C-alpha positions in Angstrom: -46.5 13.1 30.3 -47.4 15.0 27.2 -45.6 18.2 27.3 -43.0 17.4 29.9 -39.9 19.2 29.0 -38.0 17.1 31.7 -38.9 13.5 29.7 -37.7 15.5 26.7 -34.4 16.9 28.3 -33.8 12.7 29.3 -34.5 11.9 25.4 -32.4 14.5 24.1 -29.4 13.8 26.6 -29.7 10.5 25.6 -29.2 11.3 22.2 -26.2 13.3 22.0 -25.0 10.9 24.5 -25.4 7.8 21.7 -24.2 10.6 18.7 -21.1 12.1 20.4 -20.1 9.6 22.5 -20.4 6.2 20.0 -21.2 7.4 16.7 -18.9 10.5 16.4 -16.1 9.4 18.9 -15.6 5.7 17.0 -15.8 7.5 13.2 -13.3 10.0 14.3 -10.9 7.8 15.1 -11.9 5.5 12.2 -11.0 8.5 10.0 -7.7 9.5 11.8 -6.4 5.7 11.7 -7.2 5.3 8.3 -5.6 8.6 7.2 -2.8 8.6 8.4 -2.1 4.6 7.0 -3.2 5.8 3.8 -0.4 8.5 4.0 1.8 6.4 5.0 2.1 3.7 2.6 1.5 6.2 -0.6 5.9 5.9 -1.2 5.5 2.5 -1.2 2.7 2.1 -3.5 4.1 5.0 -5.5 7.3 2.9 -5.5 5.7 0.2 -6.7 3.8 1.5 -9.3 7.1 3.1 -10.8 8.6 -0.9 -10.4 6.0 -2.4 -12.4 6.2 0.7 -15.1 10.2 0.2 -15.1 9.8 -3.7 -15.5 6.8 -3.7 -18.4 4.6 -5.1 -16.2 2.1 -2.3 -17.0 1.7 0.6 -19.7 2.3 4.2 -19.6 -1.8 4.4 -18.8 -1.9 1.9 -16.6 0.5 3.5 -14.4 -1.3 6.9 -15.1 -5.1 5.0 -13.7 -3.1 3.4 -10.8 -1.6 7.3 -9.6 -4.8 8.8 -9.7 -6.7 6.1 -7.6 -3.6 6.9 -5.2 -4.2 10.8 -5.2 -8.0 10.0 -5.2 -7.7 7.4 -2.4 -5.8 9.6 0.1 -7.4 12.8 -0.6 -10.6 10.6 0.5 -9.2 9.8 3.8 -7.7 12.9 4.1 -11.2 15.0 3.6 -12.7 11.9 5.9 -10.7 12.6 8.8 -11.6 16.5 8.4 -15.4 15.4 7.9 -15.4 13.9 11.1 -14.3 16.7 12.6 -17.3 18.5 11.6 -19.5 15.8 12.5 -18.4 15.8 15.9 -18.0 19.5 16.6 -22.1 19.4 15.1 -23.1 16.9 18.4 -21.0 19.8 20.9 -22.0 23.0 19.3 -26.1 21.2 19.6 -25.7 21.5 23.6 -24.3 24.6 23.7 -27.0 25.5 21.6 -29.8 24.1 23.7 -28.0 25.5 26.5 -28.6 29.2 25.0 -31.8 28.9 24.1 -33.3 28.0 27.6 -31.3 30.6 29.5 -31.9 33.1 26.6 -35.5 32.4 26.5 -35.7 33.1 30.2 -34.0 36.2 30.4 -35.7 37.3 27.7 -39.5 35.7 28.9 -38.6 37.3 32.1 -36.9 40.8 31.5 -39.0 41.7 28.4 -42.3 40.3 28.3 -43.0 40.2 32.0 -43.2 36.4 32.8 -43.0 35.0 36.4 -39.7 32.6 36.5 -41.1 29.9 36.4 -43.3 30.4 33.3 -40.7 31.5 32.1 -38.1 28.2 32.4 -41.1 25.7 31.6 -42.2 27.7 28.3 -39.0 28.4 27.1 -37.2 25.2 27.9 -39.9 23.3 26.3 -38.9 24.9 23.0 -35.4 24.9 22.9 -35.8 21.1 24.0 -37.9 20.4 21.4 -36.1 22.4 19.0 -33.0 20.4 19.9 -34.8 17.1 19.7 -35.9 17.9 15.9 -32.2 19.0 14.7 -30.2 15.8 17.0 -32.3 13.2 14.3 -31.1 14.8 11.6 -27.6 14.9 13.2 -27.8 11.6 14.1 -28.4 10.4 10.6 -25.6 12.1 9.3 -23.5 10.8 12.3 -24.4 7.4 11.2 -24.2 7.9 7.7 -20.4 9.5 8.2 -19.3 5.9 10.8 -20.1 3.6 7.9 -18.8 5.2 5.6 -15.5 5.6 7.4 -16.1 1.8 9.0 -16.7 0.7 5.4 -13.5 -0.7 5.1 -11.3 -3.2 2.5 -14.7 -3.5 0.8 -15.5 -3.0 -2.5 -18.2 -1.3 -4.5 -20.5 1.0 -2.8 -21.0 1.7 1.0 -24.9 0.6 0.4 -24.3 -2.5 -1.6 -21.3 -3.3 1.7 -23.7 -2.5 4.1 -26.5 -4.5 3.1 -24.0 -7.5 2.1 -23.2 -7.7 5.9 -26.5 -7.9 6.8 -27.8 -10.1 4.5 -24.5 -12.3 5.7 -26.4 -12.3 9.6 -29.7 -12.7 8.7 -30.2 -14.6 12.1 -29.6 -11.0 14.0 -32.1 -9.4 11.6 -34.8 -12.2 12.8 -33.8 -11.5 16.1 -34.3 -8.2 16.0 -38.0 -8.2 13.8 -38.4 -10.6 17.1 -38.1 -7.6 19.4 -39.5 -5.4 17.4 -43.1 -7.6 17.2 -42.5 -7.8 21.1 -42.1 -4.5 21.4 -45.9 -3.8 19.4 -47.7 -6.2 21.2 -46.9 -4.4 24.7 -49.2 -2.1 26.0 -48.8 1.5 25.8 -46.1 1.4 22.7 -47.4 2.1 19.4 -48.3 -0.8 17.9 -47.9 0.5 14.0 -44.1 2.2 14.4 -42.9 -1.1 15.7 -45.0 -3.4 13.6 -43.6 -1.6 10.2 -40.4 -2.1 11.5 -40.4 -5.4 12.8 -42.0 -6.4 9.5 -39.4 -4.5 7.3 -36.6 -6.5 9.7 -38.0 -9.5 8.7 -38.4 -9.0 4.8 -34.9 -7.9 5.0 -33.3 -11.0 6.4 -35.6 -12.7 4.2 -34.4 -11.5 0.9 -31.3 -10.4 0.8 -29.7 -13.6 1.7 -31.6 -15.2 -0.9 -30.3 -12.8 -3.2 -26.6 -12.7 -2.1 -27.0 -16.5 -3.0 -28.0 -16.2 -6.6 -25.7 -13.9 -6.6 -22.8 -16.0 -6.1 -24.5 -19.0 -8.0 -24.5 -16.3 -11.2 -21.0 -15.9 -10.5 -19.7 -19.7 -9.1 -21.1 -20.5 -13.3 -18.7 -16.8 -15.0 -16.2 -18.6 -12.4 -16.3 -21.9 -14.4 -17.3 -20.7 -17.6 -13.8 -19.0 -17.2 -12.0 -21.2 -15.9 -13.0 -23.5 -19.1 -12.5 -20.7 -21.6 -8.8 -20.2 -19.4 -8.0 -24.1 -20.5 -9.1 -23.9 -24.1 -7.2 -20.9 -24.2 -4.5 -23.1 -22.7 -4.7 -25.7 -25.2 -5.1 -24.2 -27.9 -1.6 -22.1 -26.7 0.1 -25.3 -26.4 -1.2 -26.5 -30.3 -0.5 -22.9 -31.6 3.1 -23.1 -29.3 3.9 -26.9 -31.1 2.9 -25.3 -34.6 6.0 -23.9 -36.7 5.7 -20.5 -38.0 6.7 -19.9 -41.4 8.5 -16.4 -40.0 9.3 -16.4 -36.8 11.9 -14.1 -34.9 13.4 -15.0 -31.2 14.3 -12.2 -29.2 16.8 -12.9 -26.7 15.8 -12.2 -23.1 17.8 -8.6 -23.2 16.3 -7.0 -25.9 11.9 -8.4 -25.2 12.0 -6.2 -22.7 12.5 -3.5 -24.9 11.2 -5.2 -28.4 7.6 -6.3 -26.6 7.0 -4.1 -23.9 4.8 -2.5 -27.0 3.5 -5.4 -28.9 0.8 -2.9 -31.1 3.4 -0.6 -31.9 5.8 -3.7 -33.0 2.8 -5.2 -34.9 1.7 -2.1 -36.2 4.8 -1.8 -37.9 5.2 -5.4 -39.2 1.9 -5.2 -40.7 3.5 -1.7 -42.9 6.3 -3.3 -44.0 3.8 -6.4 -45.4 1.8 -4.6 -47.1 4.7 -1.9 -48.2 6.0 -5.4 -49.8 2.9 -6.4 -51.0 2.1 -3.8 -53.2 5.8 -3.1 -54.5 6.5 -6.9 -55.7 3.2 -8.4 -55.8 4.3 -11.3 -52.6 2.5 -11.1 -49.8 5.0 -12.3 -46.9 3.3 -14.6 -44.2 2.4 -13.5 -40.6 5.5 -12.9 -38.3 5.9 -14.2 -34.5 8.1 -12.6 -32.4 9.2 -14.4 -29.9 11.2 -14.4 -26.6 13.8 -17.2 -26.9 15.6 -18.7 -23.9 17.9 -20.3 -26.9 18.5 -17.4 -27.8 22.1 -15.3 -26.6 20.1 -12.1 -24.3 21.1 -9.2 -26.7 20.8 -11.7 -30.1 17.9 -12.2 -32.2 17.2 -14.7 -34.3 14.9 -15.3 -37.9 13.4 -18.2 -38.2 12.1 -19.8 -41.9 9.9 -23.0 -40.7 12.1 -23.7 -38.0 15.6 -22.9 -40.1 18.2 -20.4 -38.3 19.1 -18.0 -41.7 20.2 -15.1 -39.9 21.5 -14.4 -36.3 22.7 -10.7 -35.3 23.2 -9.3 -32.2 21.6 -5.7 -31.1 23.5 -4.2 -28.3 21.1 -1.7 -26.5 21.8 2.6 -25.9 24.7 1.6 -28.5 24.5 3.4 -32.5 25.4 1.6 -35.4 27.8 3.3 -37.9 28.0 2.3 -41.6 30.9 2.7 -43.3 30.3 1.7 -47.1 33.3 2.1 -49.3 35.0 4.9 -46.3 37.8 4.9 -43.7 37.2 3.4 -40.4 36.7 6.8 -38.6 39.4 6.7 -35.1 36.6 6.1 -32.7 36.2 3.1 -30.3 34.3 0.3 -31.1 33.6 -3.0 -32.8 34.3 -4.1 -36.7 30.9 -5.4 -37.5 28.4 -5.9 -40.8 25.4 -4.0 -41.0 23.0 -6.9 -40.8 20.7 -5.9 -44.2 23.2 -5.0 -46.5 26.3 -6.2 -45.1 28.1 -3.3 -45.4 30.8 -3.0 -43.8 30.0 -0.8 -40.0 
């Protein structure tokens, strides 16, 4: 059977059939559907990001990060849709290549080298089939890798981690495959070492991966339990903190809180600069100022409390201007008469 090109052609056709009809066709369909659904979902995801940003749930930096991730996701599925076409085209090109090599080799052997038709067909068919088999193995591996990459689905993380995790979730399948490999290894006429190595590898993977996943789950559960305990302690501390009366507290209405508390770091930095300036000028350290959203305060108002006692309450109108009159006359512009909150001047 050694050197028989008919067997080579049969093996080559089997590999091409599996590669073209099973792997590349399925990977192409998965990539097409994934790209279509991803592109259709982009406007909705973009509107969700803008809505979260406008509601103050995320910052500008987080919104930019989400937009970049959305762009990368759409570009990935679009690229994989095109890459699957290349992989499928390679399978078709291999069939055309081997046919051209066979017929071209026969013509060259007969016309240029003067070989008989049967001898030329035997030589060049054997060479072409051998070349096709050598080229089909890497093509099959590339097609399988592309199929695994696009069929990873919603599993987070790298593709190889997802594959190992799914294999470890069903170790019985690996043990069955290992048993079949060992059965083929002891059959007469088949090579023992390759099948035995494959069986041992599958058995080892089926034994090791579930235990590794179990240890990882135990570590994750321990971390989750520790996180829950810490969250419970934080809730308890927050309850104590909310019951404690602050020395100086600024209660902000619902409508103002979305503007004032949207950038808490900037607000705290300004308060810290004011306290530092007050301490340097007067030698008196102002206690910490706590800013909270209060439902008892009107939506456009804010209150300043010292030890829980309201010492000042003012209204702040978003989008309007405060004109301080001083001792001058009131200009003829529409508006409400009020007092400037810091010095009590007419405004």
